[in-house]
N, C-alpha and C positions, 0 to 999 in steps of 0.2 A: 719324595714323589706324592706324599698325601697333601702337600699344598696344591698340587695342581688344580688350576681353575674348570671347574664342570660345565660342559655345555647346558645351557638354560633353555628348554624349550619356551619359556615363555618370555624368552626375551629376544625378540626377534628383530634388529634394527635394521634399515632400509640399506640392502647390501651395495646399493648406486650411490650412495650419499657422498662419501669421501670421493669417490670417481666422479661426481659432477660438480664437487667442487673444482677438483682440478679442471675439466674440461671448463668450467664457467671463468674461473681465471685466465686460463689461456684465449678466451673469446672477447675478452674483455681488453685485449693486446691493442694495439694499435697496427691495424692491416701492413702500413706502410712498413713499418719497423720489422714487422716479419715476414716481407718481401725481400728486405733488403739481407736480412740473415737467412738468405735462402741457403740450399743446399742439401734441405731435407723436405720431407711431406710437410712442412708448413706446421701448423699446428700439432703435428704428429709426435715432435719430438723438441719444442720449445721448452716444454716444461723441464726437461732434463732431470737427472737424477738427484737423489739426497746429495748434499757436499759430502767427497769423500773424505776418509779421516787418515789422510797423508802429510804427517807432521813435517815443518819443518825445522832447519836448524835452531835450537834454544835461542832467545833471546837475550838471556843472562851471560854473559861472555866467560864467567866461570864454569858454568855448567855447560857450554859450549866445548872448553877446554878440557873437563874432564871425559866427556862423551868422545872426543877426538883420541885421548889418550889410550882410552879404552879399544876405541876403532882400532888405532894403532897395534894395541898388544895382540887383539883379536887377527890382523892382518900378518902376523909373522907365521900362523899356523899354515896347516894344508887348507887350502882352498875348497869349494865344493866339487869340484871336478876331479879331485884327487881322493881316491878313497881307496881303503882298504878294507874287503868287505865282511865286517864283525862287527858285533855287538859288545865285544870283550871290556874296550874302552870304557863305554859309558854306562856299562853295566856297574862297572868298578866305581865309577863318579857316584851312581845312584847308590851304590853300596855304602859309601862313606860320607853320604848326604842323609843317610837314613832312609831312603826309599821313598822321596817324596810323592814321585807319581803314582803311588799306591795309597796316596792319602784321598784321592776324588775319582769318580768314576768319570771315563773317555768316552768319548766316539773318535775313532780313527779312519782318517780318509787318505787312499791313494788312489791310483789311476794314471792316466796319462794327459787328459787334457779336463780342467774345470773344476781342480780340487780347490782352489782356493775361491772362486766364486761360491762354490756348495760350502764350503767350511764357512764361509761371511752369510751365509742365508741360513743355516743352520745355530750360529750361534745369535741371530736377531731372533730366531725363534723361541729358544730357550729363554733368552733375554725376557722377550714377552712374557712367558709364562713365570716371569719372576724369579727366575735362578741365576745366581753369580756364577760368571763364564771368564774361562780363559782361553784364548785362541794362538794357536801357533801355526804360523804359515811361512811357506818361503817362495821365490826369493822377494825380497822387499822391490818397491817402487821406487823411492826417493831415499828413506831411513832407515837405518837399521832397528831403529826401536820400532817399524810397523810390524816386526816378525811376531813381536809378545803383544798381546791386547787382554785388557782385562776391562769386564763389563761393555764390550764393544771400542773400546777406544785403546789405541797404541800407549804403551805403559810410558810414562813423562822420561825424558832424558836424564832426570836425577834418581828416577827408579833404577832405571835399566843401569847406571854405574852401580849403584849401591848393592844390585843385585850380582852383578860381576865379582865387587868388592869382597861381596860376603861370602861368595863359593870361590874366588881364587887362592886360599889356601890348600883347598881340596883337589882343585885341578893340578897344582902343581905337585901334590900330593901321588897325583895318580898319573901323571907326568913320568914322575921317576921312577914308578914301578912298573910301567909298560913299555913293550917294544917300541912303540913309536907316540908321540904327543898326541894327545887329544887334538882334533881337528876344528876348524874355524866353526862347522855346523855340530859337531858334537858338543862344544863349550855353550853356544847360543840352545841346544837341546835342553842341556843342565839348568842353564840359568832360567829357562821357560817353566820348566818342571818344578822348579826351588819357587819361582815366583808365584806359581799359582798355589801352590802350597803355602806359601807364607800369607796370602790374600787374606783368607781360606776363598777358592771358587768351591761351587756346587758341581760343575762338569767342565770339563776339558775338551776341547775340541781340538784334534792334532791333525795336521797335514804331514804325510812323509815328505822327506827330501828328494830321495829317489827310490824308487823298486819298494820294498817292504821288508822281505824277511831280515836283513842285515841292514835297514836304515837305522839310524842313532835313535828315532823316535819309538822304532820298535822295544822298547823296555815299558811300555805301557799294555797292559791287557783289556782293551776296547770293550766296554760291552755293547757297541754298536760298531760294526766293521763296513765301511761304506768303500765301494770299487765306482768309482767314474770311470766313462768310456776309456777301454785300453786301446791302442796304437802303437804303431812302430815310433819310438824314441829312444834316445839312449842304448841302440841296439849294440854297440860295442861294450855295455855293460850286463845288458838286461835281459837280452835273445835275438834273434832275427824273428820271430813270428811273434803273433800274438799271444797263442798260445802260451811260448816259453816267458814271454814277459810276465803274463798271467800266474806263471810260478812262484816269481820272484815275489809278484804284489799279492800272493795269497798269504804270504806269511803273516800278516797282519790278523787273519781269521785266527782266532783265538776260542777255545773250549768254553764250549757253551754259549757264544757268542749269538748276535743275531748279524746276518749280512746282508745290506741292502745293497744291491746290485742293478746298476745302469744297464740301458742296451750293450751287449757285447758280440765282438765276432763268436761265432760258434765257438772254434778252439779255445778262445778265451775259456767262455762260459765253461765248459767240459771241464777245466782246469778248476776253477773257482767252484764249482759244485761238487767235487769231487774232495776238495780241501774241506769243504765244510760238511760232507759226510764223515770224515775221518775223525772231525773234532766234534760230532752231535753240536753243529751249529745251526741255525733257522735260517732259511735265506729269504728273500724277498725279492723279487725279480720285476723289472719295469718291464710295462707289457703285459704283467700278469697280474701279481698281486696289485701293483699300483701305476701310475703313469699320468700322462697328459691326454684330458680328455677333449681340451678345445683349447685354440691360444686366437686373439686377433690383435693385430698392432692398435696401440692406444696413445695416448697424449705420453711421450716420453718414456714408453717402453711398449706393454704387451697385458691386456686381460688374459686371465687364465682359468681355466676349470680343470681341477686336479682332481685325479681317485688317489687317495690315500689307504692306508689299511683299515681305516675305520669308516670309512666313506668318500662320499665327493665333497670337496669345497670348490663351492663356485665365487665368481666375480673376485678372484685374485689378483690384484694389479701389481705387477713386478715391474719396476723402473729401470730395466734391463733389456737390451736388444737382443734378438736371434732365439732362434727354435732351441739352439743349443741349452740358452740360458733358463729356457722353459722345462726342458729335461733336468737341468740341475734343482730347477726348484722342487720339482715331483719328487727326486731323490733326496733334496734335503728334509722335506716334509716327512718323508717315509722313515728317514734315519730319527726325527724327533718323535713322531710316533711309536717306534722300535724302542726308543730311549724310556718314554712315559708307559710303555708296555701295552699301547694300542695295538688290539689284533691276536694279542695273549691274554695277559690279565685280565684287559677291559677290553669291552665291545664298542662303546662310545666313542666317536671320534673327537679330536680337537677342537676348542671352541672356534668356530670359524671366524669370529671376530678379532679376534686374538692373533689367528693366523694370516688374516688380511692385513692387520696393523702392523705385523711382523714384516711380510714381504715387501710392504710400500715402504719401508725406511730402510730398503737393501741399499747400498752402494759398492761398487767394485771397481776400485780405480785402474784404468788403463785396461777397462775389458770394454770397447766400443764407447769411450769417454769423450765427450764431445769439451773441448776444453777452448774454444773461440769460433766467433762466427764473422762471416764476411770477409773472407770466405770460410766456410766451415772447417777446421781442424779437429780429425778423429784422432783418439791414440787406442792402439790396440795390442796388446803383448802377446800376439800368435806368433810361435818361434817353430812350429813344425807342421809339416802339410795338413794334418786332421785340424790343427785348429786355425790355419790359414782357411781350410774351404769353409769351415763353420762360421768364421769372420766374413767372408766374400758374401755367402749365402745371406747373413743377416745384414751385410751393407746394403744389398740390394734391396732386401723386404722394407727397411726401416729409414731407406734415406731414398731420395730423388735426384742424384747427382746427374747433372747433363756431362760432366768431365771431370773425372776422379785422378789425383796425381797422387802418387805412392810414394812414402820416403821409407825405405830399406835398410836398416842396418841389422847384420845379423851375426851370430857367434858361428866358429870358425868350425864346430863340432855338431854343425846341424845337417839336416839334408836341405842345403838350401834352394837347390835345383826344384823339389818338390814345392817347398813354400813359394816360390817364384810363379811354378807354373800355376798352383793354385789360385793365385792374384791375377793372373795374366788376363783373364777375360774382363776384368773389372778396371783396371787401370788404362787409363789414356796414355799415362807417361809414368815413368819410375824413375825417382834420384835416387842413386846408390849414396851412401854415406858409411859411416862407423860409429859405434859410442867410443868410450874412454876406457872400457875394459879390456883387460890383457887378451881375452880370448874372443873379441872382435875380430871379424873375418875383413882382413884386407881390401879395401874397397874395389882396387884394379882387379882382385882376383873375382871378388863377387859382381863387378862390372860386367867382366868376362862372361859370366855365367848367365848373367840378365841378358845380354845382346843376343845369346844363341834362343833366348825364351820371348824376349818382343820384339829382336830386330835394331839395328845399330839407332835408328831413328827414334825409338821411343826412351833411349837410356841416356840419362845424366850422369856424370860423377861428381860429387861435391863430399871429399873427405872430411871435412868438418860439417857435424853436424847443425850448426846455426846456419851456416852456409846452404846447407841441404834444405832446412826448412824455409829461408827466404826464396830460394830458388822455386820449390815446388808451389810455396803461396804465389810465388809471381807468375805462375805456371796457370794455376787453379782461377788468378784473377784475369785472365787474358780473353775470355768470354763478355767480361763485362760485369759491374756492379751487380746487375740485377740478373744475372744468370745463376746457374746451380752448379758454380766448381767446387770442389771439395778438395782435401787432402787427409791421408789416411798414412798414418805414422805407426810403422810394425816391425817386426821380425824379430825382436828383445824385447824382454822386460827392462834390459838396462836402459838400451836404446828410447823406449818409452819415458821411463824416469827421466832421463836427461831431457827429453823434450819438454816435459811436462813441467820441469823447472825452468827452460826457456822460455816457454809460453806464460809464465808469470801462476802457475799452478803451485802453491810450496815454496 
């Protein structure tokens, strides 16, 4: 931490320089092209976010073959929806590996929505301050290698395979000694922790898979515990109220840690604060110790003023849409401040210019990601009612669609009625489909619920995702080339990932 760049009051670059360059680049565009690529508030979103780091299949046939073999071996294990609530197996694996997760400090992230975007923002901030980062997130959008990142980029297929082969003998040793074999997620978690130790990283940014207390990631003792907004999801496993769910998620709060808490339902906040008291953790709450001071829609995203633990950070450009992403940014900033001791060991804020550069570099694939123009096609991985409400609000703010067509493919274990009800006000019509996952809800079953929500005239069923995309694009084009029709593909990370591939991203 001694290498942390200090704020220099003598150096005050114009905070609007970089933002002005973006605006200048956009105003130099052909205005006719901007109209043809309609579907958004023209120059507000034409800039787009940085290119998302979603890897394609390896070009080298041997590397691709090796990766497929590992994927095949992982697929023989319990999937991420089959759980035996315990950290005994992952603890045994860490033991035989020599406790790699204890060789670096970590920031641990739980919550219902916003975890991956927040993790990416934290990673960008730490990297901007010259720390080597490891990031572990789930699920992946397109490639399994996305889950384990070093220095802001997914590890290569070759390194993914090497890491698996390195720890495979230890995995088999643990399998033989336990009642149940290590699960898919537990093996990946072990791989991530081993890869981070091997790098080595200066800090790990780790997103829980589900819950917190018994999640496989919870063999780390996070210096900073981040809790993004808690809402109802996985109620069959985590609880039926935000307070009950918070009880599970509070399991990541360790002795003497710092807790960065996003705005929460009252019962969830009470549970989290009680846990913090029990373990002598320090708490920073959004809306009190930190938060969003102001935000305005900007080219390809939004311009923020954030209040951190050390003061205000003005003119922060974030190339992501929606109020929810602004709140994620406030949480991420507070988490990194806490990691560096701002507000505790040191009073001065982080260098504001470094913070600006970090946020300007953030990308979050499949989160209100524009992947096509004319008509505009947007991908968003909302898969529960709370996420869908945030997405619907952001669509209305950032885009001027005169006619928006939804493509929805959801998992059968989700609250699909609540999801559809959240999107009903913004969808002119909805095309119901399914992705290739075994968890995908039958399209006819999903369509029956959609008819109850939207009415029969607004629902179309296309079981194959390619056909659903084509149908939605055709419907969006009905108003003509210069109208503001658009398509939103949503309902599942898997649906979004497969649509991304079909539309030529990755």
